[in-house]
Residue, then its C-alpha position, 0 to 999 in steps of 0.5 A: m222840450t224843444r223840437i231839436e231835443r225831441w228829435r235827439w231822443t227819437v234818434l236815441a230811441l231808434l239806435f237803442a232799438s236797432t242795437a237790441i234787435n242786433y243782439i236778439d238776432r245774435q243771441a238766438l243761436a246761443v239760446l238754442l245751442p242746447t237744442l241744436r246740439n241734439e237736433l243738428g249734432l253740434t259739438g262744443s268745438d263746432y260752436g266754437a268754430i262757428s262763433t270764431m268765424f262769426l267774429a272773423a267776418y265781423t272783424v272784416g265787416q267793421l272796417l268795410m261798413g265803417a268806410v261805407v257809412d262815412r261814404i254814403g251817410t248814416r241813414p242809408g248805411l244803417m238801413l243797408a246793415i239791418i236788411i243784410w243781418s235780418l235776412a241772414s237771421m231769418g235764413h237760420a231757419l233753413a239750417g241743416g247742419f254745421v256748414t249751413l250755420l257757418a255760412l249764415r253766421v258769416v252773412l249775419a256778422l257782415g250785416e251786424s257789423g254796421n250797427w256800431p259805426a253807424g250808431a256812434k256816427a249818429v250820436s256824434e251828429w246829434f249830441p254835444r260832446h258833454r252829453r255823448a257818454f250817456a248817449m253812447g251808453v243808451l246806444d250800446g245799452g240796447s245790446a244788453i236789453g237784446a241779450v235780456l230779451a233773447p233768452p225768454l223770447v227765443a226759448w218761448l218761440a222755440h217751445r211754442y213753434g219750434w226752433r226754426a220758427a224762432f229764428l224766422l220770427t226774431g229775424a223779421i223784427g228788423f224790418l219793422w224797425l227799418a220802416a221807423w228809421a226810414v221816416s225818422y232819421w236824417p242828420p241835423r243839417e238835413h232833417r226834414k222835420l226841422n226848420v232852417e234855423e233849427r237845422r243850423e242850431a242842432g248842427e252847431e251844438a253837435g259840432q257837425s261839419g256836414k261833410r261827407l268823406g270819400f270811400g276810405a277817407g274816413v279810415k285815413l283821417a281816423g288813422s292819422s290820430g295817435a289815439l286810434w292805436g291805443l284804443m284798438v289795443t285796449r278794445m282788443v283786450a277788453t271786448p273778449v270778456w263780453w263776447f264770452y258772456v254773450f256766446w257762452l253763458p247759456d251753455y255754461l248754465s246748461k253744462g256747468r249748473g244743469f239748467s234746462l232751456a226753460e230755466i235759461g229763459m227764466f234766469g239767463w237774462i239777469p246778467f245782461l240787465t245789469v250790463d245795461a244798468g252799468k252803461l247808463a250809470g257809467g255814461a252818466a258818471s263821466d258826463r257829470l265829471l266832464g260837466g264839472g270841468w274834468k278833461p274828457a280823457k281823465a273823466r272817461k278813464t277814471v270811471m272805466a277803471s272802476g268798471a275794469l275792477l268790477m269785471m274781475a268778479g268773473l274769477a269767483v263764478v266757477e267756485a260759487p256755492s250755488a247757481a244763484a251765487a254764480i249768476a250774481w258774480v256774473s252780474v257784477a262782472t257784466f255791470g262793470f263791463g257796462i261802465w267800461s263800454a259806454n265810456i270807451l265809445a265816448l272816448h271815440s267821440d272825444f278824439f275823432p270828428s263826426e265825419a270820420m266817426a264810423s271809420a274810427v269805431g269800425m277800426t277799433t271794433m275790428a280790433a276788438s273782434i280779432g281779440g274776441a275771435c281768438f278768445t272764442w276759438w280758445v274757449g271752444r277747445t278749453v271747454d271741451a277739454s277742461g271745462y269752464g274753470p280756466v275760461f272764467l279765470a282768463a276772462g277775469l285777468l283780461a279785465l286787468a290787462a285791459l285797464a293797463a292798456l287803457l292807462l298806458l297806451v291811450k295816455r301815450r298816444e294823447s301826449a304825442e298829439 
């Protein structure tokens, strides 16, 4: 293995870890919700409002942080993001009620919004096009591992030390990652552990120009691509399915299946492990098609179609005869989302240059967050009024609508270019 290749895998490992930490910090509140319902008097509507405001701030943060990362660079951009969200995560230990939690979730969202624009930009800086779907799958797969680790880790910490300590300790993990990133990451053409020839070779293989755009210039460059709007609509429709499982699955297992906090810790991680498997499998599949001569968009969308169909398994959850069967159906749906997710990120690297990558991902994730915020607001009220049946139905149908948007809107944008 060459030194360039070793550093590629080092970068990918760090990106995987940052995403995992991102989701541990994000999921801690969902895992502790049954406890906080009693401790702080939270209702389903309160949690829906908190989650909606998180997504609203996340929406604004995507556009802002994407432009910041393109302006100041991947290395300092991701460092800034994780400092903000780690401090906010630790601050949850001071929460006294609805208002405090709401404010802390807004700050957390602003910090966490920088992870995907910076991560996607790092992948585009280091990896050749025909390897990016798998790399994006690994980057994005950290979310599933974080979601897998969060229920048992947070539940154990809360049981052993109390819920406030659980927030404090999980939030502190980000600062350990920060030290590793500070001494390990530079773009290929600036990397301090590679010689001049290796820097040039790594940059050329990834198609890295080495340019750094002025603030807002990345947004303008990404917006000039017709593909951007199709991807924005597609992510706006599809991503609420994932947000639903992230925010509401622990509560569904508690209210709908009678799980205790300990049981959520024991079994709530399973659907998030399958999403990780889907990301790796989906990324590897489309990269293989691309390596076999398929055009990038055709390879990505063919694999994504299978993922969308699997996501519709959520339709069977509520009527499942047992808790085990319900978790199995959710796991099929999240496996499908994993296939979808790795490839929607890879499509960005097919359409946009690396110098505008953070802005492009920020804009499409902003659209995804708008869809997620609207859906989460509706879920909070629907769960209080009618239970989870209508919500799982809507989540299953959104997957089909997302596939239609992908095939119709993204295809039209491509043909117009």
